[in-house]
RODRENLUM-281725 format. One record per residue: x, y, z of N, C-alpha, C in turn; residue number from 0. Coordinates in Angstrom, 2 decimals, padded with zeros to 5 digits. Layout:
      n.x      n.y      n.z     ca.x     ca.y     ca.z      c.x      c.y      c.z  resi
        X        Y        Z        X        Y        Z        X        Y        Z   NUM
...
This chain:
      n.x      n.y      n.z     ca.x     ca.y     ca.z      c.x      c.y      c.z  resi
  -006.50  -112.02   095.06  -008.14  -110.86   094.08  -007.80  -110.23   093.09     0
  -006.42  -110.05   093.15  -006.35  -109.01   091.78  -006.64  -107.92   092.23     1
  -006.42  -106.80   091.38  -006.11  -105.24   091.84  -007.51  -104.67   092.20     2
  -007.45  -103.74   092.74  -008.91  -102.92   093.08  -009.11  -101.91   091.63     3
  -010.31  -102.42   091.20  -011.37  -101.75   090.32  -012.12  -100.40   090.29     4
  -011.99  -099.82   089.57  -013.03  -098.73   089.29  -014.50  -099.09   088.85     5
  -015.59  -098.93   089.54  -016.75  -099.08   088.41  -017.83  -098.19   088.42     6
  -017.47  -097.19   087.20  -018.43  -096.27   087.15  -020.03  -096.80   086.83     7
  -020.66  -096.06   087.50  -022.07  -096.84   087.14  -023.33  -096.25   086.32     8
  -024.10  -097.05   085.95  -024.84  -095.93   085.14  -026.38  -096.76   085.42     9
  -026.98  -096.11   085.56  -028.67  -097.02   086.46  -029.58  -096.13   085.27    10
  -029.97  -097.36   084.95  -030.97  -096.86   083.86  -032.95  -097.09   084.03    11
  -033.70  -096.40   083.94  -035.15  -095.83   084.11  -035.31  -095.69   083.06    12
  -036.42  -096.10   082.10  -036.97  -095.37   081.42  -035.81  -095.17   079.94    13
  -034.96  -095.83   080.13  -033.77  -095.47   078.77  -033.31  -094.31   079.28    14
  -032.91  -093.64   080.64  -032.67  -092.89   080.90  -031.23  -093.08   081.88    15
  -030.08  -091.80   082.20  -029.74  -092.39   082.97  -030.06  -091.46   084.64    16
  -030.33  -092.50   085.59  -030.83  -091.63   087.01  -030.20  -092.12   087.84    17
  -030.59  -091.62   088.87  -030.06  -091.88   090.59  -030.95  -091.81   091.43    18
  -031.23  -092.84   092.12  -032.12  -092.71   093.32  -031.55  -092.46   094.71    19
  -031.89  -091.92   095.32  -031.83  -091.36   096.70  -032.09  -092.67   097.94    20
  -031.00  -093.41   098.09  -030.92  -094.66   098.79  -032.57  -095.51   098.78    21
  -032.36  -095.66   097.40  -033.17  -096.63   096.62  -034.76  -096.15   096.42    22
  -035.06  -095.03   096.91  -036.19  -094.88   096.89  -036.98  -094.07   094.96    23
  -037.84  -094.81   094.92  -038.45  -094.53   093.10  -038.76  -093.02   093.15    24
  -039.25  -092.47   094.00  -039.80  -091.67   093.99  -038.95  -090.45   094.39    25
  -037.29  -090.06   094.52  -036.39  -089.84   094.94  -035.32  -089.79   093.37    26
  -035.95  -089.58   092.18  -035.22  -089.61   091.18  -034.53  -088.10   090.66    27
  -033.24  -088.67   090.43  -033.04  -087.83   089.83  -032.13  -088.04   087.91    28
  -032.72  -087.21   086.94  -032.24  -087.69   085.58  -030.78  -086.88   085.18    29
  -029.76  -087.47   084.87  -028.74  -086.84   084.78  -028.38  -086.91   083.28    30
  -029.10  -087.48   082.24  -028.81  -087.68   081.16  -029.47  -088.58   080.39    31
  -030.01  -087.90   078.97  -030.99  -088.89   078.36  -029.98  -089.70   077.22    32
  -029.07  -089.60   077.24  -028.43  -090.64   076.36  -026.77  -091.50   077.27    33
  -027.55  -092.68   077.34  -026.34  -093.43   078.72  -025.18  -094.08   078.03    34
  -025.96  -094.15   076.45  -024.64  -095.08   075.32  -023.54  -093.68   075.57    35
  -023.50  -092.64   075.24  -022.82  -091.18   075.48  -022.24  -091.61   076.44    36
  -022.52  -091.50   077.68  -022.39  -091.56   078.91  -021.41  -092.69   079.29    37
  -021.71  -093.84   078.51  -020.80  -094.84   078.95  -019.36  -094.85   078.10    38
  -019.87  -094.24   077.03  -018.39  -094.00   075.73  -017.81  -093.11   076.57    39
  -017.89  -092.17   077.44  -017.16  -091.16   077.71  -016.49  -091.64   078.94    40
  -017.05  -092.74   080.06  -016.61  -093.44   081.35  -015.19  -094.07   080.39    41
  -015.65  -095.30   079.36  -014.69  -095.63   078.57  -013.38  -095.05   078.22    42
  -013.69  -093.89   077.43  -012.71  -093.62   077.25  -011.63  -092.45   077.87    43
  -012.29  -092.12   079.32  -011.48  -091.25   080.28  -010.75  -092.61   080.76    44
  -010.99  -094.18   080.41  -009.90  -095.22   080.82  -010.87  -096.46   082.25    45
  -011.78  -096.02   082.04  -012.50  -097.20   083.09  -012.65  -098.56   082.29    46
  -011.79  -099.50   083.30  -011.59  -100.73   082.55  -013.32  -101.58   082.98    47
  -013.85  -101.41   083.31  -015.41  -101.78   083.79  -016.33  -100.52   083.77    48
  -017.43  -101.36   083.44  -018.80  -099.92   084.06  -019.61  -101.07   084.49    49
  -021.03  -100.21   085.21  -021.85  -101.06   086.14  -023.08  -100.46   085.48    50
  -023.89  -101.63   084.99  -025.31  -101.11   084.97  -026.19  -101.68   085.61    51
  -027.33  -100.29   085.96  -028.63  -101.55   086.40  -029.44  -101.33   085.67    52
  -030.51  -102.13   085.49  -031.43  -101.95   085.00  -032.56  -101.64   086.01    53
  -033.18  -100.52   086.57  -033.75  -100.35   087.91  -035.33  -100.94   087.51    54
  -035.79  -100.52   086.09  -037.03  -101.04   085.65  -037.29  -102.66   085.85    55
  -036.30  -103.37   085.39  -036.07  -104.82   085.45  -036.06  -105.28   087.19    56
  -035.13  -104.20   087.88  -035.14  -104.43   089.39  -036.51  -104.43   090.13    57
  -037.20  -103.63   089.56  -038.48  -103.62   090.41  -039.49  -104.31   089.63    58
  -039.50  -105.15   088.24  -040.86  -105.47   088.02  -040.32  -106.88   087.14    59
  -038.71  -106.89   087.12  -038.70  -108.51   086.63  -038.65  -108.40   084.88    60
  -039.19  -107.46   084.57  -039.03  -107.22   083.03  -037.93  -106.37   082.20    61
  -036.94  -107.06   081.80  -035.93  -106.24   080.91  -035.96  -105.42   080.38    62
  -036.56  -104.02   080.84  -036.86  -102.86   079.78  -036.34  -102.27   079.15    63
  -035.00  -102.34   079.65  -033.54  -101.72   078.82  -032.61  -102.51   078.47    64
  -033.12  -103.55   077.91  -031.83  -105.01   077.92  -031.11  -104.27   075.90    65
  -031.97  -103.48   075.53  -031.59  -102.71   074.35  -030.64  -101.53   074.56    66
  -030.63  -101.17   075.44  -029.88  -099.46   075.80  -028.25  -100.45   076.65    67
  -028.36  -101.62   077.30  -027.47  -102.02   077.87  -026.81  -102.69   076.41    68
  -027.43  -103.27   075.38  -026.43  -104.28   074.53  -025.95  -102.92   073.47    69
  -026.88  -101.72   073.23  -025.98  -100.73   072.99  -024.56  -099.90   073.59    70
  -024.81  -100.12   074.35  -023.72  -099.79   075.42  -022.52  -100.92   075.42    71
  -022.96  -101.84   075.74  -021.91  -102.81   075.42  -020.94  -102.66   073.89    72
  -021.97  -102.84   072.56  -021.47  -102.43   071.71  -020.97  -101.13   071.04    73
  -020.91  -100.05   072.15  -020.16  -099.19   071.81  -018.68  -098.37   072.82    74
  -018.29  -099.53   073.84  -017.79  -099.34   074.16  -016.50  -100.48   074.50    75
  -014.87  -100.21   074.58  -014.45  -101.40   074.49  -013.67  -102.02   075.80    76
  -014.49  -101.45   077.19  -014.04  -102.16   078.36  -015.60  -102.73   078.69    77
  -015.27  -103.75   079.51  -015.71  -104.91   079.87  -017.20  -103.98   081.19    78
  -018.48  -104.81   080.48  -019.84  -104.43   081.40  -020.09  -105.52   082.21    79
  -020.68  -104.66   083.12  -020.91  -105.43   084.50  -022.34  -104.91   084.79    80
  -023.52  -106.12   084.94  -024.95  -105.57   084.75  -026.31  -106.19   085.19    81
  -026.89  -105.88   086.17  -027.81  -106.40   086.71  -029.37  -105.92   086.90    82
  -029.73  -106.55   087.57  -031.46  -105.91   088.03  -032.42  -106.40   087.43    83
  -033.17  -107.22   088.17  -034.01  -108.22   087.47  -033.74  -109.52   087.49    84
  -032.66  -110.01   087.31  -032.42  -111.27   086.77  -032.75  -112.10   087.80    85
  -033.90  -113.02   087.53  -034.61  -113.91   087.76  -034.75  -115.52   087.26    86
  -033.89  -115.48   086.67  -033.77  -116.65   085.53  -032.58  -117.01   085.06    87
  -032.04  -118.22   084.72  -030.63  -118.77   083.99  -031.21  -117.75   082.40    88
  -032.42  -117.72   082.15  -032.58  -116.82   080.59  -032.25  -115.68   080.90    89
  -032.54  -115.01   081.55  -032.43  -113.64   081.85  -031.15  -113.36   082.16    90
  -030.26  -114.30   082.75  -028.90  -114.07   082.95  -028.14  -114.26   081.70    91
  -028.88  -115.46   081.10  -028.16  -115.45   079.43  -028.73  -114.73   078.73    92
  -029.76  -113.58   078.58  -029.55  -112.83   077.87  -028.95  -111.61   077.75    93
  -028.76  -110.99   078.96  -027.72  -109.87   079.24  -026.23  -110.62   078.42    94
  -025.64  -111.66   079.32  -024.18  -111.99   078.45  -024.37  -111.78   077.23    95
  -025.58  -112.44   076.28  -026.00  -111.91   074.75  -025.65  -111.09   074.72    96
  -026.40  -110.18   075.23  -026.10  -108.56   074.88  -024.85  -108.07   074.78    97
  -023.88  -108.79   075.48  -022.54  -108.54   075.29  -021.81  -108.29   076.73    98
  -022.66  -108.29   077.98  -022.33  -107.89   079.08  -020.93  -108.71   079.58    99
  -020.18  -108.39   080.31  -019.36  -109.51   080.85  -019.42  -110.32   082.36   100
  -020.09  -109.76   083.00  -020.29  -110.40   084.19  -022.22  -109.82   084.11   101
  -022.93  -110.77   084.83  -024.03  -110.39   085.64  -024.25  -110.51   087.19   102
  -025.11  -109.44   086.97  -025.46  -109.56   088.90  -026.53  -110.00   089.31   103
  -027.28  -110.95   090.37  -028.13  -111.13   090.48  -028.05  -111.20   092.08   104
  -029.49  -110.16   092.23  -029.61  -109.81   093.65  -030.56  -110.46   094.34   105
  -032.03  -109.76   094.15  -033.31  -110.34   094.76  -033.42  -112.32   094.56   106
  -032.91  -113.03   093.18  -033.32  -113.83   092.73  -032.21  -115.05   093.59   107
  -031.45  -114.01   093.89  -030.05  -114.63   094.48  -030.18  -115.28   096.08   108
  -030.85  -114.30   096.82  -031.25  -114.52   097.86  -032.37  -115.57   098.23   109
  -033.89  -115.27   097.42  -034.78  -115.84   097.11  -034.30  -117.20   096.62   110
  -033.38  -117.65   096.05  -033.41  -118.96   095.18  -031.73  -119.22   095.09   111
  -031.51  -119.88   096.08  -029.60  -120.19   095.81  -029.32  -120.56   094.44   112
  -030.11  -121.64   094.30  -029.91  -122.62   093.68  -030.24  -121.79   092.14   113
  -030.57  -120.96   091.88  -030.32  -119.87   090.67  -028.68  -119.57   090.26   114
  -028.34  -119.08   091.43  -026.75  -118.64   091.51  -026.01  -120.23   090.69   115
  -026.13  -120.85   091.61  -025.33  -122.49   091.66  -026.06  -122.83   089.87   116
  -026.58  -122.93   089.26  -027.51  -123.26   087.97  -026.56  -121.99   086.72   117
  -026.56  -120.81   087.47  -025.85  -119.70   086.49  -024.43  -119.83   086.50   118
  -023.53  -120.28   087.69  -022.31  -119.94   087.58  -021.88  -121.99   086.91   119
  -022.69  -122.71   087.06  -022.53  -123.88   086.20  -022.14  -123.34   084.68   120
  -023.28  -122.79   083.92  -023.72  -122.82   082.95  -022.33  -121.37   082.39   121
  -022.27  -120.65   083.05  -021.66  -119.43   083.22  -020.62  -119.23   084.06   122
  -019.75  -120.11   084.22  -018.25  -119.72   085.45  -017.20  -118.38   084.65   123
  -017.56  -117.49   086.02  -016.48  -116.40   086.30  -017.20  -115.49   085.64   124
  -018.63  -115.59   085.34  -019.50  -114.65   084.59  -020.56  -114.14   085.42   125
  -020.69  -114.33   086.85  -021.97  -114.26   087.43  -020.97  -113.47   089.32   126
  -021.83  -112.55   089.36  -021.75  -111.75   090.06  -022.76  -111.86   091.56   127
  -022.96  -111.94   092.61  -023.95  -111.73   093.48  -024.09  -110.16   094.28   128
  -025.40  -109.54   094.16  -025.58  -108.24   094.78  -026.04  -108.65   096.03   129
  -025.48  -108.18   096.92  -026.45  -108.26   098.64  -026.43  -106.62   098.62   130
  -027.58  -106.23   098.99  -028.32  -105.25   099.45  -028.52  -104.79   100.48   131
  -028.23  -103.63   101.66  -027.98  -104.01   102.93  -028.93  -102.81   103.54   132
  -029.12  -102.93   104.28  -030.03  -101.63   105.61  -029.27  -102.00   107.23   133
  -028.12  -101.46   107.20  -027.60  -101.85   108.08  -026.85  -103.26   108.30   134
  -027.39  -104.12   108.64  -027.09  -105.85   108.40  -028.08  -106.14   107.64   135
  -028.85  -106.03   107.45  -030.58  -106.79   106.99  -030.45  -106.88   105.61   136
  -030.48  -107.74   105.00  -030.39  -107.63   103.34  -031.60  -107.52   103.20   137
  -031.66  -106.47   101.85  -033.13  -106.21   101.06  -033.19  -107.05   100.12   138
  -034.53  -107.23   099.30  -034.78  -107.57   098.10  -035.64  -106.54   097.33   139
  -035.79  -106.88   095.92  -036.85  -106.29   095.13  -036.51  -104.93   095.27   140
  -035.83  -104.44   093.96  -035.45  -103.43   094.12  -035.32  -102.74   095.71   141
  -034.93  -103.34   096.67  -035.01  -102.98   097.97  -035.83  -102.51   098.81   142
  -036.86  -102.68   098.04  -038.38  -102.57   098.54  -038.72  -103.67   099.65   143
  -038.35  -104.36   099.95  -038.27  -105.54   100.98  -037.47  -106.22   101.43   144
  -037.58  -106.29   102.89  -036.85  -107.03   104.04  -036.52  -108.25   104.10   145
  -035.72  -109.01   103.85  -035.28  -110.44   103.92  -035.33  -111.18   105.10   146
  -034.45  -110.40   106.44  -034.32  -110.39   107.59  -032.87  -111.71   107.17   147
  -032.17  -111.54   106.77  -031.04  -112.10   106.53  -030.24  -111.36   107.00   148
  -029.02  -112.12   107.44  -028.34  -110.97   107.99  -026.67  -111.16   107.06   149
  -026.15  -110.34   106.72  -024.85  -109.83   105.68  -023.78  -110.58   105.49   150
  -023.40  -110.99   106.69  -022.64  -112.11   106.89  -022.75  -113.43   106.48   151
  -024.07  -113.73   107.21  -024.36  -114.91   106.92  -024.51  -114.91   105.06   152
  -024.95  -114.01   104.82  -025.26  -114.53   103.23  -023.86  -114.48   102.74   153
  -023.17  -113.58   102.66  -021.89  -113.60   102.13  -020.96  -114.33   102.43   154
  -020.92  -115.66   103.39  -020.44  -116.50   103.70  -020.89  -117.59   102.55   155
  -022.67  -117.86   102.41  -023.38  -118.49   102.38  -022.92  -118.13   100.29   156
  -022.51  -116.89   099.81  -022.09  -117.00   098.10  -020.66  -117.23   097.97   157
  -020.63  -116.28   099.05  -018.67  -116.90   098.72  -018.09  -118.65   098.35   158
  -019.22  -119.44   099.12  -018.93  -121.12   098.48  -019.48  -121.55   097.12   159
  -020.25  -120.23   096.61  -021.31  -120.61   095.56  -020.22  -120.53   094.27   160
  -018.97  -120.17   094.20  -018.40  -119.99   092.85  -018.85  -118.87   092.20   161
  -019.33  -117.54   093.07  -019.55  -116.42   092.59  -018.59  -115.40   092.14   162
  -018.32  -115.15   091.00  -017.02  -113.92   090.47  -016.34  -112.72   091.90   163
  -017.66  -112.54   092.18  -017.70  -111.43   092.79  -018.95  -111.41   093.87   164
  -018.78  -110.36   094.91  -020.10  -109.90   095.85  -020.10  -108.70   095.64   165
  -021.39  -107.78   095.64  -021.70  -106.47   095.37  -021.84  -106.24   096.45   166
  -021.61  -105.47   097.60  -022.28  -105.34   098.62  -022.69  -103.40   098.38   167
  -023.75  -103.41   098.33  -024.36  -101.69   098.72  -025.49  -101.91   100.00   168
  -024.89  -100.52   100.23  -025.69  -099.91   101.76  -026.23  -098.84   101.22   169
  -027.70  -099.76   101.18  -029.06  -098.69   100.91  -029.05  -097.08   101.38   170
  -028.73  -097.05   103.19  -029.09  -096.19   103.35  -027.92  -094.98   103.48   171
  -026.25  -095.76   102.42  -025.89  -094.20   102.16  -026.25  -094.14   100.61   172
  -026.30  -094.93   099.87  -026.52  -094.98   098.70  -027.17  -093.66   098.11   173
  -026.49  -092.90   096.78  -026.37  -091.69   096.92  -026.26  -090.19   097.44   174
  -026.05  -090.55   098.63  -025.61  -089.68   099.41  -024.34  -088.74   099.51   175
  -023.80  -089.55   098.85  -021.92  -088.62   098.94  -021.36  -088.47   100.60   176
  -022.24  -089.64   101.50  -021.53  -089.01   102.74  -020.75  -090.19   103.21   177
  -019.88  -090.93   102.19  -018.75  -091.73   102.70  -018.87  -092.98   102.56   178
  -018.85  -094.39   102.73  -018.73  -095.97   102.55  -019.06  -096.35   104.31   179
  -019.72  -097.15   103.96  -019.55  -097.82   105.53  -018.68  -099.13   105.31   180
  -017.56  -098.62   106.03  -016.48  -099.30   106.05  -016.13  -100.59   107.24   181
  -016.97  -100.28   108.44  -017.49  -101.09   109.49  -018.03  -102.48   108.59   182
  -019.57  -102.25   108.05  -019.80  -103.11   107.42  -018.87  -104.27   106.40   183
  -018.56  -103.03   105.44  -017.48  -103.70   104.26  -016.55  -104.71   105.09   184
  -015.78  -104.00   106.01  -014.83  -105.40   106.77  -015.71  -106.68   107.08   185
  -016.68  -106.86   107.91  -017.33  -107.63   108.19  -017.47  -108.84   107.21   186
  -017.75  -108.37   105.89  -018.18  -109.06   104.52  -016.75  -109.62   104.61   187
  -015.62  -108.58   104.13  -014.25  -109.36   103.54  -013.95  -110.08   105.02   188
  -014.25  -110.40   106.21  -013.45  -111.32   107.12  -014.77  -112.33   106.89   189
  -015.44  -112.67   106.29  -016.73  -113.62   106.03  -016.38  -114.42   104.68   190
  -015.53  -113.33   103.91  -015.90  -113.75   101.93  -014.84  -113.79   101.53   191
  -013.82  -114.96   101.25  -012.57  -114.96   100.67  -012.96  -114.47   099.08   192
  -014.09  -113.61   098.52  -013.35  -113.33   097.17  -013.79  -112.56   097.27   193
  -013.76  -111.89   095.69  -013.49  -110.19   095.45  -014.87  -109.40   095.86   194
  -014.90  -108.68   097.15  -016.26  -108.02   097.33  -015.85  -107.04   096.69   195
  -016.88  -106.03   096.06  -016.93  -105.03   095.43  -018.06  -103.88   096.26   196
  -017.90  -102.54   096.61  -018.30  -101.83   097.57  -019.15  -100.87   096.57   197
  -020.41  -100.53   096.99  -021.22  -099.69   096.78  -021.85  -099.00   097.24   198
  -022.04  -097.88   097.33  -023.10  -096.61   098.32  -021.89  -096.08   099.06   199
  -022.57  -094.55   098.67  -022.09  -093.29   099.82  -020.88  -092.63   099.13   200
  -019.75  -093.22   098.07  -018.54  -092.51   098.05  -019.13  -091.42   097.19   201
  -017.91  -090.07   098.21  -018.28  -088.70   097.75  -017.31  -087.89   097.42   202
  -015.88  -088.39   097.93  -014.95  -087.73   097.63  -013.72  -088.84   097.19   203
  -012.45  -087.73   096.60  -011.59  -088.51   096.01  -010.91  -089.71   097.65   204
  -011.01  -088.85   098.70  -010.62  -089.61   099.89  -011.15  -091.05   100.30   205
  -012.61  -090.85   099.94  -013.77  -092.07   100.32  -012.77  -093.39   099.37   206
  -012.48  -092.88   098.21  -012.11  -094.10   097.06  -010.32  -094.87   097.74   207
  -009.71  -093.54   098.33  -008.22  -093.93   099.01  -008.55  -095.02   100.04   208
  -009.40  -094.57   101.02  -010.07  -095.15   102.17  -010.23  -096.78   101.34   209
  -011.59  -097.20   100.71  -011.88  -098.01   100.14  -010.51  -099.06   099.72   210
  -009.56  -098.19   098.92  -008.73  -099.23   098.11  -007.60  -099.49   099.03   211
  -007.48  -099.08   100.39  -006.73  -099.31   101.35  -007.35  -100.47   102.49   212
  -008.84  -100.36   102.20  -009.48  -101.57   103.14  -008.92  -102.66   103.43   213
  -008.39  -103.24   104.47  -008.20  -104.66   104.66  -008.81  -105.34   105.98   214
  -009.20  -106.55   105.88  -009.67  -107.23   106.66  -008.93  -108.57   106.60   215
  -009.40  -109.82   107.22  -008.51  -111.07   107.10  -008.97  -111.70   105.79   216
  -010.19  -111.52   105.25  -010.08  -111.86   103.85  -009.46  -111.76   103.05   217
  -008.94  -110.25   102.79  -008.32  -109.79   102.28  -008.40  -108.35   101.81   218
  -008.31  -107.70   100.69  -008.79  -106.29   100.45  -010.12  -106.42   099.62   219
  -010.19  -105.15   098.95  -011.86  -104.90   098.31  -011.23  -105.25   097.41   220
  -012.20  -105.84   095.94  -011.54  -105.88   094.85  -012.08  -104.94   093.70   221
  -013.05  -103.63   094.45  -013.20  -102.41   093.67  -014.13  -101.69   094.43   222
  -014.60  -100.43   093.85  -015.83  -099.72   094.34  -016.98  -099.52   093.13   223
  -017.90  -099.71   093.04  -019.04  -098.63   092.28  -019.24  -096.92   092.34   224
  -019.28  -096.20   092.04  -019.33  -094.97   091.90  -020.35  -094.19   090.73   225
  -021.36  -093.92   091.62  -022.30  -092.93   090.30  -022.79  -091.70   090.43   226
  -022.99  -091.16   091.74  -023.55  -089.65   091.85  -022.43  -088.94   091.56   227
  -021.26  -089.32   092.46  -020.10  -088.37   092.22  -019.79  -088.01   091.25   228
  -019.52  -088.91   090.04  -019.21  -088.40   088.64  -019.73  -087.95   087.93   229
  -021.17  -087.60   088.15  -022.41  -087.61   087.67  -022.55  -085.80   087.83   230
  -022.19  -085.86   089.14  -021.96  -084.54   089.77  -020.81  -083.66   089.91   231
  -019.86  -084.26   088.98  -018.14  -083.66   089.20  -017.44  -083.54   090.26   232
  -017.67  -084.28   091.26  -016.82  -084.67   092.35  -015.54  -084.99   092.19   233
  -015.45  -085.47   091.33  -014.02  -086.10   090.44  -014.42  -086.55   089.06   234
  -012.97  -087.03   088.61  -013.29  -087.20   087.09  -012.57  -088.81   086.88   235
  -013.31  -089.18   086.22  -012.56  -091.12   085.99  -011.02  -090.84   086.26   236
  -010.52  -089.83   085.65  -008.76  -090.03   085.53  -008.09  -089.89   087.34   237
  -009.08  -088.72   087.88  -008.98  -088.64   089.09  -008.87  -090.10   089.96   238
  -010.10  -090.27   089.62  -010.24  -091.70   090.40  -009.27  -092.86   090.29   239
  -009.10  -093.38   089.13  -008.49  -093.64   088.52  -006.65  -093.88   089.21   240
  -006.56  -092.69   089.53  -005.46  -092.47   090.05  -005.47  -092.54   091.70   241
  -006.13  -092.34   092.12  -006.96  -092.69   093.57  -006.34  -093.89   093.89   242
  -007.16  -094.80   092.79  -006.91  -095.77   093.47  -005.92  -097.16   092.99   243
  -004.99  -096.81   092.22  -004.41  -096.88   090.74  -002.68  -097.52   092.21   244
């Protein structure tokens, strides 16, 4: 599965860096008006990946921040993983054309498995599936709707799709700094023999160490996405890389 990667997160809304609390668009904190500068600071600090989400697109399907994502890709030397509102092969291709190394498909993957198969056929090793969960229930459409699908069933299905990675976000922990859902992640690791990237709840260096050491029958985690903890200087990129290296 390779090494454990750190994915500093940049969530875009109206061209700015924001964080939502538990996916609530009414509970938004704006952290920076210059996402490109934030991305450059992460890359300069040693990050090999940056995770970028277009929250506007996740909600509406319109790639409102595509130009910002393209600017981020043009200004950093590291790889960029990006998603939000990818509901067609064309939308995925537009992100890859903007310079991202890996496209993340969330809602559309759950609602239309064929889209993932088609994207993987066109762009092998460049597609990840985002599985957003409350408890064990997979949520869709910017976390606003419940699908009724169990996360383990979902992970097992997409592990066979050829996706390069599965990104599992525990919505109830996202932006809370209260620690990751290790029990839920272990279930997914057991079900999916592909790289699994954890998202949601990381607040301390100890959380990072816990995730880097997490093991299950399917293997180890492939990485972790960190957002608010970096914005609020709970630790630095260098400290995080040292903890998971």
